[in-house]
C-alpha positions as CSV (number, residue, x, y, z in Angstrom):
1,M,153.2,174.9,169.3
2,P,149.6,174.8,170.5
3,I,148.0,171.6,171.7
4,R,144.5,170.9,170.4
5,I,142.2,168.9,172.6
6,N,139.0,167.5,171.2
7,L,136.5,167.5,174.0
8,L,133.9,165.7,171.8
9,A,136.1,162.8,170.8
10,E,134.4,160.4,173.1
11,A,130.9,161.4,171.9
12,Q,132.1,161.1,168.3
13,A,133.5,157.6,169.0
14,V,130.2,156.5,170.5
15,E,128.3,157.9,167.4
16,A,130.6,156.1,165.0
17,S,130.2,152.9,166.9
18,R,126.5,153.3,166.8
19,R,126.6,153.9,163.0
20,R,128.5,150.6,162.6
21,D,125.8,148.7,164.6
22,P,125.0,145.2,163.0
23,V,121.3,145.6,163.8
24,K,121.1,148.6,161.5
25,L,122.9,146.8,158.8
26,A,120.6,143.9,159.2
27,I,117.6,146.2,158.9
28,L,119.0,147.7,155.7
29,A,119.6,144.3,154.3
30,G,116.1,143.3,155.1
31,V,114.7,146.3,153.4
32,L,116.8,145.6,150.4
33,L,115.6,142.0,150.4
34,V,112.0,143.0,150.6
35,A,112.5,145.4,147.7
36,L,114.0,142.6,145.6
37,T,111.2,140.3,146.6
38,L,108.6,142.8,145.4
39,V,110.5,143.2,142.1
40,W,110.6,139.4,141.6
41,S,106.9,139.1,142.5
42,S,106.0,141.8,140.0
43,F,108.0,139.9,137.4
44,L,106.3,136.6,138.1
45,Q,102.9,138.3,138.1
46,L,103.7,139.8,134.7
47,K,104.8,136.3,133.4
48,T,101.5,134.8,134.8
49,M,99.5,137.4,133.0
50,L,101.3,136.8,129.7
51,A,100.9,133.0,130.2
52,G,97.2,133.4,130.9
53,S,96.7,135.5,127.7
54,A,98.6,132.8,125.7
55,L,96.4,130.1,127.3
56,T,93.2,131.9,126.4
57,Q,94.4,132.3,122.9
58,M,95.3,128.6,122.7
59,Q,91.9,127.6,124.1
60,A,90.2,129.7,121.5
61,D,92.3,128.2,118.8
62,I,91.5,124.6,120.0
63,Q,87.8,125.4,120.1
64,S,87.9,126.8,116.6
65,R,89.7,123.7,115.3
66,T,87.3,121.4,117.2
67,K,84.4,123.1,115.3
68,Q,86.2,122.6,112.1
69,F,86.8,118.9,112.9
70,D,83.1,118.5,113.7
71,R,82.1,120.0,110.4
72,A,84.6,117.8,108.6
73,M,83.3,114.7,110.3
74,E,79.7,115.6,109.5
75,A,80.7,116.2,105.8
76,H,82.5,112.8,105.8
77,K,79.4,111.1,107.2
78,R,77.2,112.7,104.5
79,V,79.7,111.5,101.8
80,D,79.7,107.9,103.3
81,D,75.9,107.9,103.4
82,A,75.7,109.1,99.7
83,Q,78.2,106.4,98.7
84,A,76.3,103.7,100.5
85,R,73.0,104.8,98.8
86,L,74.8,104.9,95.4
87,Q,76.2,101.4,95.9
88,A,72.8,100.1,96.9
89,L,71.2,101.6,93.8
90,Q,73.9,100.0,91.7
91,R,73.3,96.6,93.3
92,L,69.6,97.1,92.8
93,A,70.1,97.9,89.1
94,A,72.4,94.9,88.6
95,D,70.3,92.4,90.6
96,R,66.8,93.5,89.7
97,F,64.3,90.9,88.6
98,L,63.7,91.0,84.8
99,N,60.6,89.4,83.5
100,G,62.1,89.2,80.0
101,D,64.9,86.8,81.2
102,L,62.3,84.6,82.9
103,L,60.0,84.4,79.9
104,D,63.0,83.6,77.7
105,A,64.1,80.8,80.0
106,L,60.6,79.3,80.1
107,Q,60.5,79.5,76.3
108,H,63.5,77.1,76.2
109,T,62.1,74.8,78.9
110,T,59.6,72.6,77.2
111,V,58.4,69.1,77.8
112,P,56.2,67.2,75.3
113,G,52.6,67.0,76.7
114,V,53.1,69.8,79.2
115,A,51.4,73.1,78.6
116,L,52.1,76.1,80.9
117,M,48.8,77.7,81.7
118,R,49.7,80.5,84.1
119,L,52.6,82.0,86.0
120,R,52.7,84.2,89.1
121,V,55.7,86.2,90.4
122,Q,55.5,87.2,94.1
123,Q,58.1,89.7,95.4
124,S,58.4,90.3,99.1
125,Y,60.7,92.6,101.0
126,L,62.0,92.4,104.6
127,L,63.3,95.7,106.0
128,A,66.0,95.7,108.6
129,A,66.6,99.0,110.5
130,G,70.0,100.5,110.3
131,V,72.4,101.5,113.1
132,P,73.4,105.2,113.3
133,A,77.1,106.2,113.6
134,Q,78.3,106.8,117.1
135,T,81.1,109.0,118.5
136,N,83.4,107.6,121.1
137,G,85.5,110.6,122.2
138,S,87.4,111.7,119.1
139,R,86.7,108.4,117.3
140,V,83.7,108.0,115.1
141,L,82.3,104.5,114.9
142,P,80.6,103.9,111.5
143,G,77.0,102.9,111.5
144,K,75.2,100.4,109.3
145,P,72.6,101.5,106.8
146,P,69.2,99.9,106.7
147,T,68.9,96.8,104.5
148,V,66.1,95.3,102.5
149,T,66.0,91.5,101.8
150,E,64.2,90.7,98.6
151,Q,62.6,87.3,98.2
152,I,61.0,86.2,94.9
153,V,58.8,83.2,94.4
154,L,57.7,82.0,91.0
155,T,54.5,79.9,90.8
156,L,53.9,77.9,87.6
157,D,50.5,76.3,86.9
158,A,50.7,73.7,84.1
159,R,48.8,70.9,82.5
160,D,50.1,67.5,81.8
161,S,48.2,65.8,78.9
162,S,50.9,63.3,77.9
163,A,50.1,59.7,77.1
164,N,50.2,58.8,80.8
165,P,49.1,62.0,82.6
166,G,51.4,62.7,85.6
167,D,54.5,61.1,84.1
168,A,55.7,64.4,82.6
169,V,55.5,66.3,85.9
170,N,58.9,65.2,87.1
171,K,60.4,65.6,83.6
172,F,59.2,69.2,83.6
173,K,60.7,69.8,87.1
174,E,64.0,68.3,85.8
175,A,63.9,70.5,82.7
176,L,63.6,73.6,85.0
177,A,66.4,72.4,87.1
178,E,68.7,71.9,84.1
179,N,68.0,75.3,82.6
180,R,71.0,77.6,82.9
181,Y,68.9,80.6,84.0
182,F,67.1,78.7,86.8
183,K,70.4,77.1,87.9
184,T,71.8,80.6,88.5
185,M,68.8,82.3,90.0
186,L,67.1,79.7,92.1
187,D,67.9,78.5,95.7
188,E,70.2,75.5,95.6
189,T,68.5,73.6,98.5
190,N,64.8,74.0,97.8
191,G,64.7,75.9,94.6
192,I,61.9,73.9,92.8
193,R,59.2,71.9,94.4
194,L,55.9,70.4,93.4
195,T,53.1,72.1,95.5
196,D,49.9,70.7,94.0
197,L,48.9,67.8,91.8
198,S,45.4,67.1,90.8
199,A,43.7,63.7,90.1
200,P,43.5,62.7,86.4
201,Q,40.5,64.2,84.7
202,M,39.1,64.3,81.2
203,G,39.1,67.3,79.0
204,S,36.5,68.5,76.5
205,D,38.5,66.9,73.8
206,G,38.2,63.5,75.5
207,K,41.9,63.3,76.5
208,M,43.0,62.7,80.1
209,F,45.1,65.3,81.9
210,V,46.4,66.4,85.3
211,L,46.9,69.9,86.7
212,F,50.0,70.6,88.7
213,T,51.7,73.6,90.3
214,M,55.5,74.1,90.6
215,Q,56.9,76.7,92.9
216,C,60.4,78.2,92.2
217,R,62.1,80.1,95.0
218,Y,64.8,82.5,93.9
219,N,68.0,83.3,95.9
220,A,67.4,86.0,98.5
221,H,69.2,89.3,97.9
222,T,70.0,91.7,100.7
223,R,70.6,95.3,99.7
């Protein structure tokens, strides 16, 4: 039986040992790890791109809703202004000064010997500027509309030709104070006051009389 001798056995053993070198295995593992890292990095980059696209879409949606909110708040402000104007007009219609009511009240306020000679009605208005609405972040602070304060002063010029001229002046003042219309409409503290009283004088008919002036201040109304 022939004997086979492998003269390259030693070289083959060295080659096999070289192939099983841990350094080479480490290099291969490193290359594999780098490849995996690149794959993971690409995956993260893809997710970042998708998240950025979603963020852009969300920002556009928020901006669109913000514009809608601004338009809604502007419309709400216009509605509030219209309602305030309407309420002011309704108050003005309800509280407006009516000459007919005044003349009717004077017709039922008579004192013997006193003749009403002239009446004057003075209406003055004081305007107060309004405060515009303000926005504090997402909160709207309502403003205040401008207001007008109405002050009415009634001046009555009368003649007292009673038996003792001047005695009926206070009676006429008391009659005004007791009238239901003047009780409701005039200022409670200083509603009626005597502003002028003349000395007794003789008329063309030979009778003595005095002239006097009563001032009636109405309650102030702010609208």
